[in-house]
N, C-alpha and C positions, 0 to 999 in steps of 0.2 A: 303810661303803662301802669296797670294796677299791680300792687305788691302781691306776691304769692302768699296764699293763706297756708299756714302750717297744717300738716295732716291732723294733728290732734284738735286744732281749732275747728277744722272742717268736720271732724267726727262729732265734736260737741254740738255744732250747729245742726248736723244731720239728726242727732239724738233729740234735740229740742224740737225740731220740725216734726219728727215722728211722734213725739209725745204730746204734741199740740192737738192730736186727735183723741177724743174722749175714749173711744173703744180701745185704741192702742194703749193709752195710759192705764186703763183699767186692766187690760191683759198683763202689762208689766207689774202692776201692783198686786195682782193675784199671784203671779209667778214669784214675787218677792216673798210670799208666804210659803212657797214650796212648789215642786214640780206639778205639772198637770197635763192632761191630754185634751184634745179638741172637744170631746163630749162634755167633760167637766167644765171647761171654759164656757161652752155654749149654755150650759145650765146656770152657771153663776152670772153670766152677762145677760141672759134672756135674748140672745142674738142668734140668728140662723147660722148653721154650720158653714155655708159658703162665705158669709161675711167674716166669721172668725178666722177661717183658713186664709182668706185674703190678707187680713191684718197680720196674722202670724207669719205669712210669707214675706211681707214687707219688713217686719221686725227681724226676721232671720236673715234676709238678704243684707240688711244693714248691721248685722252682727250684735244686735241688742239682746237677742236670745239665741239659744242653741237647741238642737233636738237630738234625740236618740231613739232608735227603734227597739221596741221590746215586743218580739213576736209581730202581730199585726198592728199593734198600737205605736203611735209616735208620741213620745213624752217630751214636753217642752220645759225649759228652765232658763234662768237668767244666764247671760254670758259671764265669763270669768271677771271682767272688770266691773260688774255690778255686784255690790255687796248689800245685803239686807240684814239688819240687826236692830233690836230695840225700837222698833217702830220707825226706823229710818232706812231709806233706800238711797244708796250712794252710787252714782255712775261716774267713774273716774277716767279722765282723758288727760293725764298729767301734761301741763301744770293746771289743767282746768277740771272742775268736777261739778256735778249737779246733785243736790241732796233733796229728797222729798221726805218730809216728816209727817208722822201721824197717819200712815196708811193703815 
């Protein structure tokens, strides 16, 4: 029988799997610099809106990003456990973490 994977380790593995996609990684790195809506993300990525929305949905469902509605716009930002400062993005799943430098 396989050992049960701790929840935090499972979250870390899910995060790594999600960020292995170039578009999703780019979205997270853009959001590390500040909030954005779908239109701005599409312009920065040069990717069609349905593609960006698909990736945002996956990131949101897996709690890497959060969204809030402002009128008709949906604004996306990093989840609370993601901290960005000084050119470093840190995603923490204690006792594990992922740090991306130089974004």
